C-alpha positions, 0 to 999 in steps of 0.5 A: 812528382813521385805521386804523379808518376805513381798515378800514371803507373796505376793507370798503365797497370790497370789498362794493361791488365784489361788489354791482356784479358783479351789475349792471354786467357790461359795465363791469367790465373798465374798473374792473379795468383801473383797479385794475391800473394802481393796484396796479402804480403803487403798487409801482413809484412807492412801495413799491420806491423807499421800500424802497431808501430804507430800505436801509442803503446803495446796495449794498443795492439789489440785495438789495431787488430780490431781495426784490421778485422773491421776493415776485413768485415766491412769489405766483406759486407760491401762485397756480399751486398753487391753479390746479393743485388746482382743475384736479385737482379738476375733471378727476380728482377731482370735489368737492362743489359747496360745497367746490369753490365755496369754494377760490377765495373762500377764497384771496381772503380770505387775499389781503385779510388780507395786504392789511390787514397790508400797510396796517398795516405800511406805516403803521409805516414812515411815514404817507405810505407808509401812505396810498399803500398804502391807495389801492392796497389799496382799489382791489384790494379792490374787484376782490376783491369782484367776483372773490369774487362771480363765483367763487362764482356760477360754481362753482354756490354760489348767491347766498346763499353768494356773499354770505356769502363776500363778507362774509368777504372784506370783513372780512378787511382789517380783521382784517389791520390789527388783526394788523399793529398787534400786530406791531413790525418793526425799522426795518431790516426795513421795506425788505425788507418793502416790497420783498416787498409790492411783488413781491406787488402786481406779480404781482397787477396784471400777472398777474391784473388786467390779463389779467382786464380785457383778455381779454374786452374788448380795447379801447383804453379798457381800456388807457387806464383802466390807464394812468389808474390808474397815473397817479393813483398816481404823482400820489398819491405825489408829493402825499402824499410832498410832491413 
């Protein structure tokens, strides 16, 4: 029942972010800044420490960090491949509006699917880890909704198409949670899995959310919201994890 409630919350978070993109354009940088801090906070304060805790011994810390770096670099490679494909399409090989407008939102749907899988696998590790990862994912899903709506509209896809993609992105985390319930990881694999997702979250926060929140609105308040997001996740880890 808890996972069903989380799936519904993820749907609402993504959908709310997309709808808000229509109304509060001048405030979105604050929301994205907060999301950046939350996503980075869950990696530094929860996923990586827990990954080291799940490792067999102190000597495994270097291996755990290597897995985190692998997650970061894998996400970077995937993201840059998408950007390269988009640049090629825009400069040398024009594509139909419908296909060009679908590239970015489709990748965001894959991101959201992975978010749902992360939630499901985190709950397999422990309830405390699952709850903290859920907080980070919900804040990230909110920004995903904003980005999905913005990408489709900027690509000329139209409001109706944007709503269709927003619905698909909102359903993706629930599908990911469902997939994760069918997976059974051995206990010794949890450390590597958590480190991998830690690397994912570090890239999302540092390379996507922070620049996106700050470049158009370089204000102190934006930075303060990022720090507030990280602080909230730190407090959540301390409280949920029992201090």
